[in-house]
C-alpha positions in Angstrom: -38.9 -236.7 -92.3 -42.0 -236.3 -94.4 -45.4 -236.9 -93.0 -45.9 -239.7 -95.6 -42.8 -241.5 -94.3 -44.0 -241.0 -90.7 -47.4 -242.6 -91.5 -45.7 -245.4 -93.4 -43.3 -246.4 -90.5 -46.1 -246.0 -88.0 -48.4 -248.3 -89.9 -45.6 -250.9 -90.4 -44.9 -250.8 -86.7 -48.6 -251.4 -85.8 -48.7 -254.3 -88.3 -45.7 -255.9 -86.6 -47.4 -255.6 -83.2 -50.4 -257.4 -84.6 -48.1 -260.2 -85.6 -46.4 -260.2 -82.1 -43.1 -259.1 -83.7 -42.2 -256.6 -81.0 -38.5 -256.1 -82.1 -39.5 -255.2 -85.7 -42.2 -252.8 -84.3 -39.5 -251.2 -82.0 -37.2 -250.8 -85.1 -39.9 -249.0 -87.2 -41.0 -246.7 -84.3 -37.4 -245.6 -83.5 -36.8 -244.7 -87.2 -39.4 -241.9 -86.9 -37.4 -238.6 -86.6 -40.0 -236.4 -84.9 -42.4 -238.7 -82.9 -45.7 -237.3 -81.6 -47.3 -238.2 -78.3 -49.0 -241.3 -79.8 -45.7 -242.6 -81.1 -44.0 -242.1 -77.7 -46.9 -244.0 -76.1 -46.5 -246.9 -78.5 -42.8 -247.0 -77.8 -43.5 -247.2 -74.1 -46.0 -250.1 -74.6 -43.5 -252.0 -76.8 -40.7 -251.7 -74.3 -43.0 -252.8 -71.5 -43.7 -256.0 -73.4 -40.0 -256.4 -74.0 -39.5 -256.1 -70.2 -37.4 -252.9 -70.7 -39.2 -251.1 -67.9 -36.6 -248.3 -67.5 -36.7 -247.6 -71.3 -40.6 -247.7 -71.2 -40.5 -245.2 -68.3 -38.4 -242.8 -70.4 -40.8 -243.1 -73.4 -43.9 -242.4 -71.2 -42.0 -239.4 -69.8 -41.5 -238.0 -73.3 -45.2 -238.6 -74.1 -46.4 -236.7 -71.0 -43.9 -233.9 -71.8 -45.7 -233.6 -75.2 -49.2 -233.7 -73.7 -49.7 -233.5 -69.9 -53.5 -233.9 -70.2 -53.6 -237.4 -71.7 -54.9 -239.6 -68.8 -54.0 -242.9 -70.5 -50.3 -241.9 -70.5 -50.3 -241.2 -66.7 -52.2 -244.5 -66.3 -49.6 -246.6 -68.2 -46.6 -244.8 -66.5 -48.2 -245.5 -63.1 -48.2 -249.2 -64.0 -44.5 -249.0 -64.9 -43.7 -247.2 -61.6 -45.6 -249.9 -59.8 -43.7 -252.7 -61.5 -40.4 -250.9 -60.5 -41.6 -250.6 -56.9 -41.6 -246.8 -57.2 -44.9 -246.6 -55.2 -45.0 -242.9 -54.4 -44.5 -242.1 -58.1 -47.1 -244.7 -59.1 -49.6 -243.2 -56.7 -48.9 -239.7 -58.2 -49.4 -240.9 -61.7 -52.8 -242.6 -60.9 -53.9 -239.4 -59.1 -53.0 -237.3 -62.2 -54.8 -239.8 -64.4 -58.0 -239.5 -62.2 -57.7 -235.7 -62.5 -57.2 -235.8 -66.3 -60.5 -237.7 -66.5 -62.1 -234.4 -65.4 -65.0 -236.1 -63.5 -65.9 -238.4 -66.5 -66.7 -242.0 -65.7 -65.0 -243.1 -69.0 -62.9 -241.6 -71.8 -63.0 -243.3 -75.2 -59.8 -243.0 -77.2 -61.1 -244.6 -80.4 -61.2 -241.3 -82.3 -57.5 -240.8 -81.5 -56.6 -244.2 -82.9 -56.5 -246.2 -79.6 -59.2 -248.9 -79.4 -59.6 -248.6 -75.6 -61.7 -247.0 -73.0 -60.3 -245.8 -69.7 -62.7 -246.0 -66.8 -62.4 -244.0 -63.6 -63.0 -247.2 -61.5 -59.9 -248.8 -63.1 -57.8 -245.8 -62.0 -59.3 -246.0 -58.4 -58.6 -249.8 -58.4 -54.9 -249.2 -59.2 -54.7 -246.5 -56.6 -56.0 -249.0 -54.0 -53.4 -251.5 -55.2 -50.7 -248.9 -54.4 -52.2 -248.1 -51.0 -52.2 -251.8 -50.1 -48.4 -252.0 -50.9 -47.9 -248.9 -48.8 -49.9 -250.5 -46.0 -52.5 -247.7 -46.0 -55.4 -250.1 -45.8 -58.1 -247.6 -44.9 -57.4 -245.5 -48.0 -57.3 -248.6 -50.1 -60.7 -249.6 -48.9 -62.1 -246.1 -49.5 -60.7 -246.1 -53.1 -62.3 -249.5 -53.8 -65.6 -248.5 -52.4 -65.6 -245.4 -54.6 -64.7 -247.6 -57.5 -67.7 -249.8 -56.9 -69.9 -246.8 -56.9 -68.5 -245.5 -60.2 -68.4 -248.8 -62.0 -71.2 -249.2 -64.6 -73.9 -251.6 -64.0 -72.8 -255.2 -64.4 -70.5 -257.7 -62.8 -68.3 -256.4 -60.0 -66.4 -259.6 -59.5 -62.9 -257.9 -59.9 -63.7 -255.1 -57.5 -65.4 -257.5 -55.0 -62.4 -259.7 -55.0 -60.0 -256.7 -54.5 -62.2 -255.6 -51.5 -62.1 -259.0 -50.0 -58.3 -259.1 -50.3 -57.8 -255.6 -49.0 -59.9 -256.3 -45.9 -57.5 -259.2 -45.1 -54.6 -256.7 -45.4 -53.2 -258.4 -48.5 -52.1 -256.9 -51.9 -53.7 -257.5 -55.3 -52.6 -257.0 -58.9 -53.4 -253.7 -60.8 -55.6 -253.4 -63.9 -53.4 -253.2 -67.1 -54.2 -252.2 -70.7 -54.5 -255.4 -72.9 -51.6 -256.5 -75.0 -51.5 -255.0 -78.5 -53.6 -252.0 -77.7 -51.6 -249.1 -79.2 -52.4 -245.9 -81.1 -52.9 -246.6 -84.9 -52.8 -244.1 -87.8 -56.2 -243.3 -89.4 -57.4 -245.6 -92.2 -57.8 -242.7 -94.5 -54.1 -241.7 -94.1 -53.0 -245.3 -94.6 -55.1 -245.6 -97.8 -53.4 -242.4 -99.2 -50.0 -244.2 -99.0 -51.1 -246.4 -101.9 -50.1 -245.3 -105.4 -53.1 -244.4 -107.6 -53.4 -244.5 -111.4 -55.6 -241.6 -112.2 -55.2 -241.9 -116.0 -55.8 -245.6 -116.3 -55.0 -247.7 -119.4 -56.1 -246.6 -122.9 -58.2 -248.9 -125.0 -59.4 -248.7 -128.6 -63.2 -248.4 -128.6 -63.8 -247.6 -132.3 -61.4 -247.2 -135.2 -61.8 -246.6 -138.9 -58.8 -248.9 -139.5 -59.8 -252.6 -139.4 -58.2 -254.8 -136.7 -56.7 -251.6 -135.1 -55.1 -252.5 -131.7 -53.0 -249.4 -131.3 -53.6 -247.6 -128.0 -51.6 -244.4 -127.6 -50.6 -241.3 -129.4 -49.4 -241.1 -133.0 -49.1 -238.5 -135.8 -52.0 -237.8 -138.1 -51.6 -239.5 -141.5 -53.6 -238.8 -144.7 -56.1 -241.5 -145.8 -56.5 -243.0 -149.3 -59.7 -241.9 -150.9 -62.3 -244.6 -150.4 -60.0 -246.7 -148.2 -59.7 -247.1 -144.4 -56.0 -247.7 -144.5 -53.7 -244.7 -144.0 -51.4 -243.7 -146.8 -47.7 -243.2 -146.3 -47.1 -241.8 -149.8 -46.7 -238.0 -150.0 -49.8 -236.2 -151.1 -49.8 -233.5 -153.8 -50.1 -229.9 -152.6 -53.4 -228.1 -153.4 -53.4 -225.0 -155.6 -52.2 -222.1 -153.6 -53.4 -218.6 -154.4 -50.9 -216.1 -155.7 -49.3 -213.9 -153.1 -49.3 -216.6 -150.4 -46.6 -219.1 -149.5 -46.5 -222.5 -147.8 -43.7 -223.9 -145.6 -42.4 -227.2 -146.9 -40.6 -229.9 -144.9 -40.4 -233.6 -144.7 -43.9 -233.9 -143.1 -47.1 -233.1 -145.0 -47.3 -229.3 -145.6 -49.6 -227.0 -143.7 -51.3 -225.0 -146.4 -53.1 -221.7 -145.6 -56.8 -221.7 -146.4 -57.7 -220.6 -150.0 -60.7 -218.6 -148.9 -60.6 -216.3 -145.9 -63.7 -215.1 -144.2 -64.7 -211.5 -144.4 -61.9 -209.0 -143.6 -59.5 -211.8 -142.7 -58.7 -212.2 -146.4 -55.2 -211.1 -147.1 -55.6 -208.0 -149.3 -53.0 -205.6 -147.8 -49.5 -206.9 -147.0 -49.2 -204.2 -144.3 -52.5 -205.2 -142.5 -52.7 -206.7 -139.1 -55.2 -209.1 -137.4 -57.3 -207.3 -134.9 -59.3 -209.3 -132.3 -62.2 -207.5 -130.6 -63.8 -208.8 -127.4 -67.4 -207.8 -126.9 -70.3 -210.0 -125.8 -68.6 -212.4 -128.2 -65.2 -212.2 -130.0 -64.6 -211.4 -133.6 -61.5 -210.9 -135.7 -60.8 -208.6 -138.7 -57.9 -207.2 -140.7 -57.1 -203.5 -140.5 -54.3 -201.3 -141.7 -52.2 -199.5 -139.1 -52.9 -195.8 -139.3 -56.6 -196.1 -139.9 -58.4 -193.1 -138.4 -60.4 -193.3 -135.1 -63.7 -192.8 -136.9 -63.0 -195.4 -139.6 -61.9 -197.9 -137.0 -65.1 -197.5 -135.0 -67.2 -197.9 -138.1 -65.3 -201.1 -139.0 -65.8 -202.6 -135.5 -69.5 -201.6 -135.4 -70.0 -203.1 -138.8 -68.3 -206.3 -137.7 -70.3 -206.5 -134.5 -73.6 -205.3 -136.1 -73.8 -202.7 -133.3 -74.8 -199.3 -134.6 -76.3 -197.6 -131.6 -75.4 -196.6 -128.0 -72.3 -195.1 -126.5 -69.4 -197.5 -126.6 -65.8 -197.5 -125.2 -62.8 -199.0 -127.1 -59.8 -200.1 -125.0 -56.4 -201.9 -125.5 -54.1 -203.6 -123.0 -50.7 -202.1 -122.4 -48.0 -204.6 -123.0 -45.9 -203.5 -120.0 -48.5 -202.7 -117.3 -51.2 -205.1 -118.6 -53.8 -202.4 -117.8 -56.7 -201.6 -120.1 -56.1 -198.1 -121.7 -59.2 -196.4 -123.1 -59.1 -195.1 -126.7 -60.8 -191.7 -126.9 -59.2 -190.1 -130.0 -56.4 -190.1 -132.5 -53.7 -189.6 -129.8 -54.7 -192.7 -128.0 -55.1 -194.6 -131.2 -51.5 -193.7 -132.2 -50.3 -195.3 -128.9 -52.4 -198.3 -129.6 -50.7 -199.0 -133.0 -47.3 -199.2 -131.1 -48.7 -202.2 -129.1 -48.9 -204.5 -132.2 -46.9 -207.7 -131.6 -46.3 -210.2 -134.4 -48.9 -208.3 -136.6 -51.7 -208.9 -134.0 -53.6 -206.6 -131.6 -56.4 -207.2 -129.2 -59.1 -204.6 -128.3 -62.0 -204.6 -125.8 -65.3 -203.0 -126.8 -68.0 -202.3 -124.2 -71.0 -200.1 -123.6 -70.4 -196.9 -121.6 -74.0 -196.6 -120.6 -74.3 -198.1 -117.1 -78.1 -198.3 -117.5 -78.0 -200.3 -120.7 -80.7 -203.0 -120.5 -81.8 -201.9 -117.0 -85.2 -200.5 -116.0 -85.5 -197.6 -113.5 -88.2 -198.6 -110.9 -88.5 -195.1 -109.3 -86.3 -192.2 -108.2 -85.2 -191.2 -104.7 -83.6 -188.2 -103.1 -80.6 -188.5 -100.8 -81.3 -187.0 -97.3 -77.8 -187.9 -95.9 -74.3 -188.3 -97.2 -73.3 -192.0 -97.7 -69.7 -193.3 -97.8 -69.5 -196.9 -98.9 -67.9 -199.5 -96.9 -67.2 -201.9 -99.8 -66.5 -201.9 -103.5 -70.2 -202.8 -104.2 -71.5 -199.7 -102.3 -72.5 -196.5 -104.1 -71.5 -193.2 -102.5 -73.6 -190.1 -102.8 -74.2 -186.7 -101.1 -77.2 -185.0 -99.7 -79.5 -183.9 -102.5 -78.3 -186.4 -105.1 -81.1 -188.0 -107.2 -80.7 -191.8 -107.4 -82.4 -194.0 -109.9 -83.5 -197.2 -108.1 -82.9 -200.3 -110.3 -83.8 -203.1 -107.9 -84.6 -203.9 -104.2 -81.9 -206.0 -102.6 -83.9 -206.6 -99.4 -86.1 -204.7 -97.0 -83.1 -202.4 -96.0 -81.0 -202.1 -99.1 -81.5 -200.9 -102.7 -79.5 -201.0 -105.9 -79.4 -197.7 -107.8 -77.6 -195.5 -110.2 -76.2 -191.9 -109.6 -73.5 -189.8 -111.1 -72.6 -192.5 -113.6 -72.1 -195.2 -110.9 -74.2 -198.3 -110.0 -74.1 -199.8 -106.5 -76.1 -200.6 -103.4 -77.0 -198.3 -100.6 -79.2 -198.2 -97.4 -82.9 -197.4 -97.8 -82.8 -195.2 -94.7 -80.4 -192.7 -96.4 -82.9 -191.7 -99.1 -86.6 -190.8 -99.5 -88.9 -190.9 -102.5 -88.5 -188.0 -104.7 -91.5 -185.6 -104.5 -91.9 -183.7 -107.8 -93.1 -180.1 -107.6 -96.5 -179.7 -109.3 -97.6 -176.4 -110.8 -100.8 -175.5 -112.6 -100.6 -174.3 -116.2 -102.7 -171.6 -117.6 -106.0 -172.7 -118.9 -106.3 -172.9 -122.6 -108.8 -170.8 -124.5 -112.2 -172.4 -124.9 -115.3 -171.5 -126.7 -118.6 -171.2 -125.0 -119.9 -174.4 -126.6 -116.8 -176.6 -125.8 -115.5 -177.7 -122.4 -111.8 -178.1 -121.7 -109.8 -179.6 -118.8 -106.9 -177.7 -117.3 -103.5 -179.3 -118.0 -100.8 -179.7 -115.4 -97.1 -179.6 -115.9 -94.8 -181.6 -113.7 -91.5 -180.1 -112.8 -88.7 -182.4 -111.4 -86.6 -180.7 -108.8 -83.0 -181.8 -108.1 -81.6 -180.4 -104.8 -77.9 -179.6 -104.8 -75.9 -179.4 -101.6 
């Protein structure tokens, strides 16, 4: 049984209870294939109102077997035992209910779907009712006195009346849950049962056709020149350049463009369309077998990118991995990846520091092995270009062709070795300042 069906039957059963239709409610609840503890509790309450006490007892037994910490279940089963004159069992249920309250004066079951509060004084009141039937008058009076102490401020008429009756060694009726108080499914889950139209109904807002009331989807139709009405007559085909063909069918023909942009113009019947992904995407036509140098020049011209080290790659059709193109051998493999006269390449810079500014340089004083993909590993003595400060404890840097983050405590500022140069020759009438040469030292492990 789906959860949607469970919520539906549960909600219909609760609606039947609200209308005092107990038999219909019982029918809906018994249809649920895998009841939870709240469904079992509702079944017990419905059977109590139908005077089926033995059946109600079985339903509450199943509810407690599902959850033996629900005080309200022990409380209701204790009332059923009391009505069946099973006094020892009733006393045990009320004792368990008091224990399940865990010292609280009240438990509010509203969040679970039961609009009821169970008070500890109500449990003690019912325990006293059982003690009176067992002729244990002293214990009955003690339970009632404790109930008086635990009852919130307000009228104690019911407890005072029970005390008066118990002192005369008579019995009194227990406190029961009001009729119609059952567990209900959440409003959100019930609202989800309603079908929703997420698309809505289409409506014509504006149309070039006068008195257009059509709302939906239809084929595109050519328009008469200077008229708003669509034309159903076939339109003459435009002039098609020599060497190109157009597919004809019963519908208006799809004609290729007369003028193609740049290298996309069909000049070589053996050429293929090459799409190149860079910071943006461009397309051009090339002839298979073009040399590696010529292909690079074509792509650089198309991208207007003439400087910097760049890497060209293609995606293998079987492994779907990017394969770098480093020379003629790789280029030959690339031509074999052409599908339907099309090929896609990726073009990116191989300079990791492109567009980045080096703040300062540091020297590694410990080996560092990264713990994540964003970490940069290095060895003692490696020089690291610091690109940014992540926080007070971490830096972002570049070393050995890699960029990543690393701990600040693993490096120290690089101290260049400074040596004096020889003084330049000066005449007696001119003064000169000695120059200094700075020599950068890289320590290797």
